[in-house]
C-alpha positions as CSV (number, residue, x, y, z in Angstrom):
1,M,153.3,-19.7,87.8
2,S,151.0,-17.4,86.2
3,V,148.3,-18.4,83.5
4,P,147.4,-16.1,80.8
5,S,144.0,-14.5,80.7
6,M,142.0,-12.1,79.1
7,N,139.0,-9.8,80.4
8,F,137.6,-8.0,77.6
9,A,134.1,-7.4,76.3
10,C,132.7,-5.4,73.3
11,I,129.1,-4.3,73.3
12,L,127.2,-2.6,70.4
13,G,123.8,-1.4,71.6
14,T,121.1,1.5,72.4
15,I,121.2,3.4,75.5
16,K,118.1,2.4,77.7
17,G,116.9,5.3,80.0
18,E,119.2,8.0,80.8
19,V,122.9,8.4,81.3
20,R,123.9,9.1,85.2
21,H,126.4,11.7,85.0
22,H,128.4,12.5,88.6
23,T,131.4,14.5,89.5
24,T,133.7,13.3,92.1
25,P,136.6,15.0,93.6
26,K,139.2,13.4,91.5
27,S,137.2,12.6,88.0
28,Q,133.8,12.1,86.9
29,V,132.0,9.1,86.2
30,A,129.1,8.2,83.9
31,N,126.8,5.0,84.3
32,L,124.7,4.0,81.4
33,T,122.6,0.6,80.4
34,L,122.8,-0.8,77.2
35,V,120.6,-3.0,75.2
36,T,121.3,-5.6,72.8
37,Q,119.3,-8.0,70.9
38,Q,120.3,-11.5,69.9
39,K,118.2,-13.9,67.3
40,A,116.7,-16.7,68.9
41,H,116.6,-20.1,67.6
42,P,114.1,-20.9,65.5
43,N,112.6,-23.4,67.8
44,A,112.6,-20.4,70.8
45,K,108.7,-18.7,71.6
46,V,110.3,-15.8,71.1
47,D,112.3,-14.0,68.1
48,Y,114.8,-12.1,69.8
49,F,116.7,-12.1,73.5
50,T,117.0,-8.8,75.0
51,T,120.1,-7.9,77.1
52,Y,120.5,-5.4,79.2
53,H,124.5,-4.3,80.1
54,N,125.3,-2.0,82.8
55,I,128.6,0.4,81.8
56,T,130.9,2.5,83.7
57,A,132.7,5.1,82.2
58,W,135.3,7.2,83.9
59,G,137.2,10.8,83.4
60,K,136.8,11.8,79.4
61,L,134.9,8.8,78.3
62,A,132.3,10.0,81.2
63,E,132.3,13.7,79.6
64,V,131.8,12.4,76.2
65,V,128.8,10.1,76.8
66,Q,127.3,12.5,79.5
67,H,124.7,14.4,76.7
68,A,123.9,11.2,75.0
69,T,120.4,10.2,74.9
70,E,118.1,7.2,75.1
71,G,118.2,5.3,71.7
72,T,121.7,6.6,70.8
73,L,123.8,3.8,69.3
74,V,127.2,3.2,71.3
75,Q,130.0,0.8,71.0
76,V,131.7,0.2,74.4
77,E,135.0,-2.0,74.9
78,G,136.0,-2.6,78.2
79,A,136.7,-5.3,81.0
80,L,134.3,-6.7,83.0
81,E,133.9,-6.7,86.7
82,T,131.3,-7.8,89.3
83,E,130.0,-5.4,92.1
84,S,128.4,-6.8,95.3
85,W,126.9,-5.1,98.2
86,E,124.4,-6.0,100.6
87,Q,120.4,-5.2,100.8
88,D,117.9,-6.3,102.8
89,G,120.4,-9.1,104.7
90,T,121.3,-10.5,101.3
91,K,124.2,-10.3,99.1
92,R,123.5,-8.7,95.7
93,Y,125.7,-8.6,92.5
94,K,126.0,-6.7,89.3
95,T,128.2,-7.3,86.5
96,I,129.4,-4.3,84.9
97,V,131.6,-3.0,81.6
98,K,134.2,-0.9,82.8
99,A,134.5,1.3,79.7
100,H,138.1,2.0,78.2
101,R,136.8,2.8,74.8
102,L,133.4,4.1,73.8
103,S,132.2,5.5,70.5
104,L,128.8,7.4,70.0
105,L,127.5,6.3,66.5
106,E,124.6,8.1,66.2
107,E,123.1,11.1,68.1
108,E,119.2,10.5,67.6
109,P,118.0,7.1,66.6
110,Q,116.4,8.0,63.1
111,Q,119.6,9.7,61.8
112,R,122.1,7.9,59.7
113,R,124.8,5.7,61.8
114,N,128.0,7.7,61.5
115,P,130.8,8.0,63.9
116,V,130.4,10.8,66.4
117,Q,132.7,10.7,68.7
118,Q,135.4,8.4,69.8
119,M,137.6,8.2,73.4
120,E,139.9,5.6,74.9
121,D,140.4,5.6,78.4
122,T,143.8,7.0,79.6
123,D,143.4,5.2,83.3
124,E,141.9,8.0,84.8
125,S,139.7,5.8,86.9
126,P,140.1,6.3,90.7
127,F,140.7,2.5,91.4
């Protein structure tokens, strides 16, 4: 018997660093980091908690985001996945959001927030 389940993440944050875009033999992929901040509890030692989210976009979504720059506001919807690898004899893990939908909400950090481009994944992932 199968238990109903859902794997869905929705993140609204700004790009940190550069978008890494690569073309593969069958598609293209973009990897980027989004930063979000959440207000801390009043008794916490900090005002905000900062979280860095790893995002992977394939196909047309990768094309949409490839020229976005640091500070661009982005909304991503997708599934959480865990990647693992071995480094120096230790197994490492990283959680990513595999984008199914991606919207660039501003081109430059100082401009007003208008939807610029929005795209949905048409399942062009090679996996």
